[in-house]
Steps between C-alpha positions, in 0.01 A plus 500: 500500500726206424810581288608244236792300595841581335593269214808378700265379781274318250803333345639393843164351590480308174846358544423403855182322394683317231770393740232361741313322216834331404534373854171325455532392140866437390673480168303623196179503685501889535514705181596860540686574174317767294516311175398173645204665674355605162392145448252558770388851408165376351257214486265386221359848488815640341357858446600574861856469619685574822841387630468350842744587797611131501387144422535215748458124400448295811505121495328405833192615687728597801683739271168660375397531859834686589466720197145599585593584863811700398305710242217556749748626763684725241181630345590356157228412250479149354359398161460113472569374156456159335555453133426858413216420260249732657310703251373758741832619643447290818885452531596848394807599722542815713821700512491507870405135552640150426389225268455178691537238226362148546649347184718260716186358673441267207468147634193273516500385850248221506256323259208319673285326261284341763389841620524664152731766628845639407717705739725746322724797552370835347760506222391192329337575163135441440564248226762327719230370724303330230823364343591349838181295527435437139631151499241396747214645305450822715534873432458841657196676360570883501710568188575854415644566161836569656498164683831390355663798684277637771555381854237345727576749769407786256188302407393516864598862523281603205242213529583396137259315279551355152312342218362217711385719795133505361440138622779438754532837667779760551797465740299549812259203407814276470690617806526274821774653715749783534800580700583881536755712666356816662685834507605425858682193378234266654415191292137389484332203336147497373297200373665175388409190294149501638231657286389756755574635857327685769539851598524814279569442131861645521615311181217676307630842634862429411421361151497796277661733756774604256794480744347760734452277808806262512740283307361152400769224539308178447180403322286194494282458199236259393560277198245336286475182313506548111163453346431195297443704182567856407433641157507853378276680248629776276203712399517804259247785501423796264515738796614534848146578604383158358779316681411677824131410463609129458690516815194607697283243345734209565533596876125578511421147378672353794829387335812597689799435271841425635603813317344765277725757337431769246730685256416770249644529144807686584594240766403210271745617230782583733471163685461298166819661359686420816381144570331362187221357705253482218287788593231615256649825360172602339323516837441836682503322839594159617378278795705212642273289703636203686274223633616235742382204685375151402524429133132478436429817691757688301356373171148605610618845609690561170176445307322748728769776484525450126124554463499810716799648302311432178198669629721810588618516141842318525690474165739211586540214750786273564522231762826361622548132416837448680662629814768667276226700314339601825830621629552689171169681535610609856862584395381783284282643775766482761753656267274792409688752722839442355349469154354850536842619588610426149247740335536791724793695654326485838175372644323535840315201621180602688309284743133568594205277565139548391173310523485254220169631350661848452773350278367604162429866624842532650674379190309739284571795739873409502509535124361859555763568760774369247393766253476775768858446610640410167666176612430147384395235747511118465267305730602178668309393807347238716151527349333244728545705820500843341871570572617738224860540380497784240849565356545864412753549225715806528856641435658652806768647279228695319371652831191279505546351854278750664224454245518122558475555868186716451352244255568221759331713782199547291474119432517440876235767568282337252534159672391666836212676328338185369535332844861354480814570694854624428680181501440130451845355566784749429441697828483887560877571546586844386319463165150531643554656847377841387176351378409336830265779572294404197407184695535585879412795707751667722348315800537172314867567420566613855352172634732300276800697618402414862562139406842587360579704822426181713778325304725795405446800732794703359427442129828309421353224280463591133379859554382695200282205375122459498403810698480836329567675832671377806346580840683495829399194700446700815246716346332204322452347843291810598298477180661819366555479124528869397818581693862352483474405144835416335489530122726274316764638261456485121591166353816511294435415126748389243 
């Protein structure tokens, strides 16, 4: 039986590691002070917190390569971190691991309009890409609500979407190339400016891999020409079920809007008070439908969507007449999360995806779950592709965190029950890892872990995320999944 190491030995190992890290990254690039480390103790899922052993902030790919190699040799765990906006605990630190922060990798390396591609470092913000090409009439399509802050590296790690992903796709559909550092320190490049490449689709594998396979150091994305015309419709409904039915009929008619978002009454009121976007406060549910393309086509589609909405019982309809008005419609939706923060001490943002035709049923059953758990819920989601973002309102100081977690788990189980999945864009992280068995069998999960073992045989990269139980790689290779299980410790809560 292995005896635990004396505290003095652990302290000496930590000090030795920090000294070696400072040989790689000098100056203020290594953070080891206990107070300074608290800045990194949580990500966007602030219900869970843990102080890391140390934080290292490299500035070059060579430094990342040396850090990865050092940690692998010393048996130290690594948690990659971008802007820290993850809502699934994807960047939650480990007390026996380091945070590898990529905030200094924040440069746009190349803009190539002829090939409609931009090459960037992972710390560049999502919005920063669109701003860099705006003057030439281009933009980057995936636009999560946190786009002003979230980094493109984190978008790749979680396969982020956004309000315009219905028509233009999520991150993986707009990704052309990657550079990544493996745990061994080796640097690999995949893809490029070309649209597709031969061989295995390793970029597809790495997109959404949540930092479990390597550290991404460069990204090439596709940019699009801005449409000739873009107008938004603000449609009020007497119920969430009516709005949900409208979503299905619009898509079923063959119309693919540039964006199609839905908010319930609680979210409407919170957002309107926060942004003053002109939302109809009498509505029980609101749809924002954006139509883009040639002007005549947009005018025709506006008429069709208006008629469908009227047939579904809409109570109000506004059409943006100026670009400023269209931006105001979207400003309220994109500020919904902080707006909800003004009306509740705490909230938990969920992320599940369902078939569109089950939307009315799921909304009704979420109302029942709200009564069951005794907690309110505000609904904001990408209605067009069925990606739900229920915001569970609670007060952690009143001891409601555990109830909120149970409520959230029930919502995700409901998503799976109706044919959906646990996440649309936030990732599994620590938030949903214990629900993975709702979707995958033990054999399924073991097969996924075999892929991780190919990249990270010793489990150094972001351990504790995604998988509810960790299997030893040697036994996975022999198709043994019932032995050698290593349960993860309980996640520290605030």
